[in-house]
N, CA, C and O atoms as a DFTB+ gen file, in Angstrom:
504 C
 N C O
     1  1      59.594      22.870      32.593
     2  2      60.389      22.929      33.795
     3  2      59.446      23.108      34.975
     4  3      58.570      23.973      34.958
     5  1      59.627      22.299      35.977
     6  2      58.802      22.386      37.186
     7  2      59.679      22.745      38.367
     8  3      60.882      22.486      38.350
     9  1      59.086      23.342      39.400
    10  2      59.900      23.648      40.577
    11  2      60.446      22.362      41.186
    12  3      59.688      21.473      41.573
    13  1      61.728      22.280      41.263
    14  2      62.369      21.081      41.785
    15  2      62.694      21.302      43.257
    16  3      63.330      22.297      43.607
    17  1      62.267      20.391      44.117
    18  2      62.596      20.559      45.532
    19  2      64.082      20.323      45.754
    20  3      64.616      19.267      45.414
    21  1      64.732      21.310      46.324
    22  2      66.153      21.204      46.614
    23  2      66.290      20.853      48.083
    24  3      65.865      21.624      48.943
    25  1      66.873      19.706      48.384
    26  2      67.025      19.317      49.792
    27  2      67.870      20.328      50.557
    28  3      68.857      20.858      50.048
    29  1      67.452      20.578      51.790
    30  2      68.186      21.474      52.679
    31  2      68.526      20.704      53.950
    32  3      67.839      19.745      54.300
    33  1      69.569      21.117      54.631
    34  2      69.954      20.515      55.907
    35  2      69.726      21.571      56.982
    36  3      70.263      22.676      56.896
    37  1      68.931      21.231      57.994
    38  2      68.658      22.197      59.061
    39  2      69.924      22.448      59.871
    40  3      70.594      21.515      60.314
    41  1      70.233      23.723      60.053
    42  2      71.446      24.099      60.776
    43  2      71.240      24.020      62.284
    44  3      72.184      23.762      63.030
    45  1      70.007      24.242      62.732
    46  2      69.698      24.211      64.159
    47  2      68.408      23.428      64.359
    48  3      67.695      23.130      63.401
    49  1      68.120      23.099      65.603
    50  2      66.817      22.500      65.917
    51  2      65.741      23.534      65.606
    52  3      65.905      24.722      65.884
    53  1      64.639      23.063      65.025
    54  2      63.567      23.985      64.636
    55  2      62.224      23.321      64.877
    56  3      62.025      22.161      64.515
    57  1      61.312      24.048      65.482
    58  2      59.976      23.517      65.718
    59  2      59.004      24.191      64.761
    60  3      58.936      25.418      64.685
    61  1      58.260      23.377      64.038
    62  2      57.297      23.868      63.059
    63  2      55.957      23.198      63.323
    64  3      55.812      21.992      63.123
    65  1      54.973      23.979      63.772
    66  2      53.629      23.456      64.062
    67  2      53.689      22.208      64.949
    68  3      53.119      21.176      64.599
    69  1      54.359      22.293      66.066
    70  2      54.495      21.186      67.025
    71  2      55.263      20.000      66.468
    72  3      55.172      18.897      67.008
    73  1      56.006      20.205      65.413
    74  2      56.834      19.139      64.834
    75  2      58.285      19.584      64.945
    76  3      58.644      20.667      64.482
    77  1      59.105      18.764      65.547
    78  2      60.501      19.117      65.771
    79  2      61.384      18.630      64.638
    80  3      61.359      17.449      64.292
    81  1      62.166      19.533      64.055
    82  2      63.146      19.191      63.027
    83  2      64.523      19.336      63.674
    84  3      64.972      20.455      63.924
    85  1      65.195      18.218      63.947
    86  2      66.501      18.300      64.618
    87  2      67.583      18.850      63.685
    88  3      67.499      18.717      62.464
    89  1      68.572      19.455      64.275
    90  2      69.717      19.972      63.506
    91  2      70.380      18.829      62.744
    92  3      70.502      17.719      63.262
    93  1      70.803      19.103      61.522
    94  2      71.496      18.106      60.715
    95  2      70.590      17.214      59.887
    96  3      71.085      16.402      59.105
    97  1      69.274      17.340      60.034
    98  2      68.355      16.509      59.253
    99  2      68.044      17.164      57.910
   100  3      68.000      18.389      57.797
   101  1      67.831      16.334      56.901
   102  2      67.511      16.812      55.563
   103  2      66.023      17.151      55.490
   104  3      65.171      16.374      55.920
   105  1      65.733      18.328      54.938
   106  2      64.355      18.786      54.754
   107  2      64.155      19.038      53.268
   108  3      64.957      19.725      52.636
   109  1      63.081      18.479      52.711
   110  2      62.769      18.679      51.297
   111  2      61.451      19.458      51.215
   112  3      60.386      18.895      51.468
   113  1      61.514      20.745      50.865
   114  2      60.278      21.531      50.790
   115  2      59.426      21.113      49.591
   116  3      59.943      20.890      48.497
   117  1      58.138      21.013      49.809
   118  2      57.200      20.677      48.735
   119  2      56.524      21.963      48.278
   120  3      55.530      22.394      48.861
   121  1      57.069      22.567      47.237
   122  2      56.597      23.875      46.781
   123  2      55.185      23.837      46.218
   124  3      54.493      24.855      46.222
   125  1      54.755      22.698      45.742
   126  2      53.429      22.596      45.138
   127  2      52.327      22.529      46.191
   128  3      51.181      22.875      45.906
   129  1      52.658      22.091      47.392
   130  2      51.630      21.859      48.404
   131  2      50.751      23.080      48.696
   132  3      49.531      22.929      48.745
   133  1      51.310      24.286      48.892
   134  2      50.427      25.428      49.186
   135  2      49.408      25.700      48.085
   136  3      48.333      26.233      48.361
   137  1      49.726      25.344      46.849
   138  2      48.793      25.567      45.746
   139  2      47.668      24.537      45.723
   140  3      46.666      24.738      45.036
   141  1      47.816      23.443      46.459
   142  2      46.795      22.398      46.497
   143  2      46.099      22.321      47.848
   144  3      45.316      21.402      48.087
   145  1      46.370      23.264      48.725
   146  2      45.797      23.253      50.064
   147  2      44.381      23.840      50.040
   148  3      44.223      25.024      49.742
   149  1      43.349      23.046      50.346
   150  2      41.980      23.568      50.327
   151  2      41.719      24.610      51.406
   152  3      40.730      25.338      51.325
   153  1      42.590      24.698      52.423
   154  2      42.456      25.763      53.417
   155  2      42.887      27.114      52.861
   156  3      42.519      28.159      53.399
   157  1      43.667      27.091      51.782
   158  2      44.137      28.324      51.150
   159  2      43.301      28.637      49.918
   160  3      42.851      29.768      49.738
   161  1      43.096      27.639      49.073
   162  2      42.375      27.828      47.808
   163  2      41.119      26.965      47.797
   164  3      41.227      25.740      47.862
   165  1      39.937      27.558      47.718
   166  2      38.725      26.746      47.570
   167  2      38.798      25.958      46.261
   168  3      39.141      26.516      45.219
   169  1      38.483      24.690      46.313
   170  2      38.540      23.796      45.145
   171  2      39.878      23.947      44.404
   172  3      39.898      24.408      43.263
   173  1      40.982      23.569      45.032
   174  2      42.305      23.819      44.454
   175  2      42.581      23.105      43.137
   176  3      43.422      23.567      42.365
   177  1      41.910      22.008      42.858
   178  2      42.176      21.273      41.614
   179  2      41.252      21.681      40.468
   180  3      41.296      21.085      39.391
   181  1      40.423      22.685      40.695
   182  2      39.533      23.194      39.655
   183  2      40.221      24.344      38.927
   184  3      40.777      25.242      39.560
   185  1      40.183      24.315      37.589
   186  2      40.772      25.399      36.809
   187  2      39.894      26.635      36.966
   188  3      38.742      26.640      36.530
   189  1      40.429      27.674      37.583
   190  2      39.688      28.901      37.804
   191  2      40.669      30.075      37.823
   192  3      41.139      30.459      38.894
   193  1      40.986      30.649      36.669
   194  2      41.942      31.759      36.646
   195  2      41.426      33.008      37.357
   196  3      42.217      33.875      37.729
   197  1      40.112      33.110      37.550
   198  2      39.551      34.268      38.238
   199  2      39.957      34.319      39.709
   200  3      39.844      35.368      40.343
   201  1      40.424      33.209      40.252
   202  2      40.810      33.182      41.666
   203  2      41.960      34.130      41.962
   204  3      42.184      34.479      43.121
   205  1      42.698      34.556      40.932
   206  2      43.846      35.433      41.144
   207  2      43.497      36.916      41.047
   208  3      44.374      37.767      41.200
   209  1      42.226      37.237      40.793
   210  2      41.846      38.647      40.676
   211  2      41.943      39.376      42.007
   212  3      42.471      40.487      42.063
   213  1      41.447      38.775      43.074
   214  2      41.520      39.380      44.406
   215  2      42.034      38.319      45.381
   216  3      41.299      37.417      45.783
   217  1      43.296      38.446      45.747
   218  2      43.913      37.465      46.633
   219  2      43.812      37.906      48.087
   220  3      43.949      39.087      48.405
   221  1      43.572      36.940      48.959
   222  2      43.641      37.209      50.391
   223  2      45.117      37.268      50.779
   224  3      45.963      36.796      50.020
   225  1      45.447      37.834      51.936
   226  2      46.864      37.841      52.350
   227  2      47.478      36.438      52.404
   228  3      48.640      36.251      52.043
   229  1      46.694      35.458      52.854
   230  2      47.210      34.084      52.904
   231  2      47.476      33.551      51.497
   232  3      48.506      32.918      51.265
   233  1      46.566      33.796      50.556
   234  2      46.762      33.338      49.177
   235  2      47.948      34.039      48.538
   236  3      48.690      33.432      47.765
   237  1      48.127      35.295      48.851
   238  2      49.250      36.047      48.286
   239  2      50.586      35.458      48.729
   240  3      51.550      35.460      47.964
   241  1      50.647      34.952      49.963
   242  2      51.875      34.315      50.454
   243  2      52.017      32.889      49.950
   244  3      53.137      32.393      49.825
   245  1      50.902      32.214      49.656
   246  2      50.946      30.800      49.271
   247  2      51.318      30.604      47.812
   248  3      51.848      29.555      47.447
   249  1      51.047      31.606      46.962
   250  2      51.329      31.455      45.533
   251  2      52.703      32.047      45.240
   252  3      52.881      33.264      45.282
   253  1      53.661      31.195      44.947
   254  2      55.008      31.672      44.627
   255  2      55.588      30.807      43.511
   256  3      56.393      29.915      43.777
   257  1      55.188      31.062      42.263
   258  2      55.642      30.211      41.156
   259  2      57.148      30.257      40.913
   260  3      57.712      29.319      40.350
   261  1      57.801      31.335      41.330
   262  2      59.237      31.440      41.108
   263  2      60.015      31.486      42.416
   264  3      61.196      31.832      42.425
   265  1      59.364      31.140      43.515
   266  2      60.021      31.153      44.812
   267  2      60.042      32.550      45.408
   268  3      59.527      33.504      44.824
   269  1      60.650      32.649      46.584
   270  2      60.774      33.921      47.289
   271  2      62.166      34.036      47.870
   272  3      62.855      33.039      48.085
   273  1      62.562      35.250      48.117
   274  2      63.803      35.490      48.843
   275  2      65.060      35.263      48.033
   276  3      65.025      35.279      46.803
   277  1      66.176      35.052      48.721
   278  2      67.465      34.966      48.033
   279  2      67.613      33.743      47.133
   280  3      68.489      33.718      46.268
   281  1      66.771      32.729      47.324
   282  2      66.867      31.536      46.480
   283  2      65.766      31.479      45.430
   284  3      65.481      30.415      44.880
   285  1      65.147      32.623      45.152
   286  2      64.103      32.619      44.122
   287  2      64.741      32.473      42.744
   288  3      65.944      32.678      42.580
   289  1      63.939      32.123      41.778
   290  2      64.423      31.871      40.422
   291  2      65.068      33.120      39.833
   292  3      64.438      34.176      39.780
   293  1      66.308      33.009      39.393
   294  2      66.994      34.174      38.842
   295  2      66.489      34.514      37.436
   296  3      66.764      35.594      36.914
   297  1      65.755      33.589      36.836
   298  2      65.246      33.817      35.481
   299  2      63.743      34.083      35.465
   300  3      63.107      33.909      34.425
   301  1      63.155      34.502      36.596
   302  2      61.705      34.717      36.631
   303  2      61.276      35.815      35.664
   304  3      60.231      35.688      35.025
   305  1      62.057      36.891      35.540
   306  2      61.714      37.953      34.585
   307  2      61.765      37.429      33.148
   308  3      60.919      37.775      32.323
   309  1      62.757      36.600      32.862
   310  2      62.865      35.998      31.527
   311  2      61.661      35.096      31.266
   312  3      61.078      35.139      30.182
   313  1      61.282      34.277      32.257
   314  2      60.148      33.363      32.095
   315  2      58.859      34.134      31.856
   316  3      58.067      33.750      30.995
   317  1      58.629      35.213      32.599
   318  2      57.417      35.997      32.412
   319  2      57.394      36.669      31.042
   320  3      56.335      36.780      30.424
   321  1      58.552      37.115      30.567
   322  2      58.635      37.698      29.223
   323  2      58.354      36.627      28.166
   324  3      57.669      36.895      27.179
   325  1      58.878      35.421      28.368
   326  2      58.622      34.332      27.423
   327  2      57.146      33.949      27.400
   328  3      56.618      33.598      26.345
   329  1      56.472      34.012      28.551
   330  2      55.024      33.743      28.576
   331  2      54.291      34.741      27.694
   332  3      53.402      34.363      26.932
   333  1      54.656      36.003      27.793
   334  2      54.011      37.044      26.971
   335  2      54.307      36.818      25.488
   336  3      53.421      36.962      24.646
   337  1      55.550      36.464      25.175
   338  2      55.907      36.202      23.780
   339  2      55.147      35.000      23.227
   340  3      54.764      34.992      22.057
   341  1      54.928      33.983      24.062
   342  2      54.176      32.811      23.626
   343  2      52.738      33.200      23.267
   344  3      52.201      32.731      22.263
   345  1      52.120      34.048      24.076
   346  2      50.758      34.503      23.781
   347  2      50.746      35.307      22.491
   348  3      49.838      35.153      21.674
   349  1      51.733      36.153      22.301
   350  2      51.817      36.947      21.069
   351  2      51.966      36.028      19.854
   352  3      51.333      36.262      18.825
   353  1      52.797      34.984      19.961
   354  2      52.977      34.054      18.853
   355  2      51.691      33.292      18.551
   356  3      51.369      33.062      17.385
   357  1      50.952      32.899      19.588
   358  2      49.666      32.230      19.363
   359  2      48.681      33.157      18.671
   360  3      47.992      32.748      17.737
   361  1      48.610      34.398      19.122
   362  2      47.699      35.352      18.493
   363  2      48.121      35.671      17.065
   364  3      47.281      35.966      16.215
   365  1      49.413      35.612      16.807
   366  2      49.918      35.857      15.464
   367  2      49.626      34.678      14.528
   368  3      49.442      34.872      13.327
   369  1      49.583      33.471      15.072
   370  2      49.382      32.273      14.254
   371  2      47.912      32.013      13.952
   372  3      47.599      31.317      12.986
   373  1      47.009      32.553      14.751
   374  2      45.578      32.298      14.586
   375  2      44.836      33.591      14.355
   376  3      45.286      34.661      14.767
   377  1      43.697      33.491      13.695
   378  2      42.824      34.644      13.502
   379  2      41.626      34.510      14.419
   380  3      41.037      33.435      14.523
   381  1      41.267      35.582      15.075
   382  2      40.097      35.598      15.938
   383  2      38.902      36.110      15.148
   384  3      38.974      37.167      14.519
   385  1      37.810      35.368      15.179
   386  2      36.600      35.787      14.477
   387  2      35.398      35.567      15.375
   388  3      35.348      34.608      16.144
   389  1      34.428      36.469      15.268
   390  2      33.181      36.281      15.987
   391  2      32.309      35.285      15.239
   392  3      32.467      35.084      14.035
   393  1      31.390      34.667      15.965
   394  2      30.469      33.742      15.318
   395  2      29.591      34.496      14.325
   396  3      29.491      35.722      14.388
   397  1      28.961      33.777      13.420
   398  2      28.227      34.378      12.292
   399  2      27.175      35.405      12.708
   400  3      27.088      36.479      12.112
   401  1      26.391      35.087      13.710
   402  2      25.298      35.970      14.091
   403  2      25.660      36.883      15.259
   404  3      24.800      37.246      16.062
   405  1      26.909      37.245      15.347
   406  2      27.354      38.055      16.473
   407  2      27.081      39.525      16.241
   408  3      27.159      40.030      15.121
   409  1      26.763      40.189      17.321
   410  2      26.630      41.631      17.306
   411  2      27.719      42.152      18.217
   412  3      27.559      42.174      19.438
   413  1      28.823      42.569      17.631
   414  2      30.000      42.934      18.419
   415  2      29.788      44.283      19.074
   416  3      29.586      45.298      18.408
   417  1      29.839      44.270      20.395
   418  2      29.712      45.499      21.174
   419  2      30.886      45.517      22.133
   420  3      30.974      44.670      23.021
   421  1      31.781      46.466      21.966
   422  2      32.988      46.490      22.785
   423  2      32.659      46.899      24.212
   424  3      31.910      47.846      24.455
   425  1      33.234      46.166      25.135
   426  2      33.047      46.453      26.554
   427  2      34.428      46.496      27.186
   428  3      35.188      45.532      27.094
   429  1      34.755      47.610      27.827
   430  2      36.050      47.709      28.497
   431  2      35.967      46.978      29.834
   432  3      35.094      47.261      30.654
   433  1      36.876      46.044      30.042
   434  2      36.893      45.293      31.291
   435  2      37.820      45.996      32.291
   436  3      38.614      46.850      31.898
   437  1      37.725      45.646      33.568
   438  2      38.569      46.290      34.585
   439  2      40.066      46.134      34.331
   440  3      40.860      46.965      34.773
   441  1      40.457      45.070      33.619
   442  2      41.886      44.880      33.367
   443  2      42.331      45.539      32.061
   444  3      43.390      45.212      31.524
   445  1      41.532      46.452      31.563
   446  2      41.862      47.290      30.400
   447  2      41.949      46.518      29.084
   448  3      42.616      46.964      28.151
   449  1      41.293      45.387      29.002
   450  2      41.251      44.629      27.762
   451  2      39.875      44.809      27.149
   452  3      38.862      44.604      27.818
   453  1      39.833      45.190      25.887
   454  2      38.545      45.350      25.211
   455  2      38.116      43.985      24.701
   456  3      38.884      43.303      24.023
   457  1      36.896      43.585      25.025
   458  2      36.431      42.256      24.659
   459  2      34.992      42.315      24.188
   460  3      34.275      43.269      24.489
   461  1      34.564      41.293      23.448
   462  2      33.164      41.262      23.026
   463  2      32.244      41.020      24.215
   464  3      32.623      40.376      25.193
   465  1      31.056      41.536      24.114
   466  2      30.094      41.424      25.200
   467  2      29.316      40.123      25.078
   468  3      28.411      40.021      24.249
   469  1      29.656      39.120      25.895
   470  2      28.954      37.832      25.959
   471  2      28.831      37.142      24.606
   472  3      27.786      36.565      24.303
   473  1      29.852      37.191      23.810
   474  2      29.827      36.532      22.508
   475  2      30.852      35.406      22.488
   476  3      31.852      35.446      23.205
   477  1      30.596      34.418      21.669
   478  2      31.546      33.327      21.508
   479  2      32.586      33.711      20.462
   480  3      32.277      34.368      19.468
   481  1      33.810      33.292      20.704
   482  2      34.874      33.474      19.726
   483  2      35.318      32.094      19.258
   484  3      35.286      31.132      20.025
   485  1      35.730      32.003      17.998
   486  2      36.322      30.745      17.558
   487  2      37.612      31.073      16.825
   488  3      37.787      32.177      16.307
   489  1      38.509      30.102      16.789
   490  2      39.824      30.277      16.190
   491  2      39.928      29.398      14.942
   492  3      39.371      28.302      14.891
   493  1      40.635      29.888      13.961
   494  2      41.029      28.993      12.887
   495  2      42.451      29.346      12.477
   496  3      42.880      30.496      12.573
   497  1      43.167      28.333      12.020
   498  2      44.568      28.469      11.672
   499  2      44.709      29.239      10.367
   500  3      43.976      28.988       9.411
   501  1      45.665      30.193      10.326
   502  2      45.923      30.960       9.093
   503  2      46.452      30.071       7.986
   504  3      46.720      30.551       6.884
């Protein structure tokens, strides 16, 4: 499921960044655009989950996977719970093992997850 743009009709004349939207005109918001704006996210098309560790105020406003305000997704809590369950099911289906010559040394990370120190992990199906 992807965010579907729901057309809106402007109730009054509205000026947005020197662009006039007359009353009665249909407006289709592009929810994906802020996530691809290089003025907000450096290299927006590069996979980098670390970008969410420390958000600027502008980035915090630009990232809204479930919308904001009274028209936000009513099932966002359900979706976030399902994401967690999906990770649990993946971890349940696979076994995590260190590589053969690994020296496992636990290091507590800032997000409270214990992880191996600079070691490779590989997965195999149970």
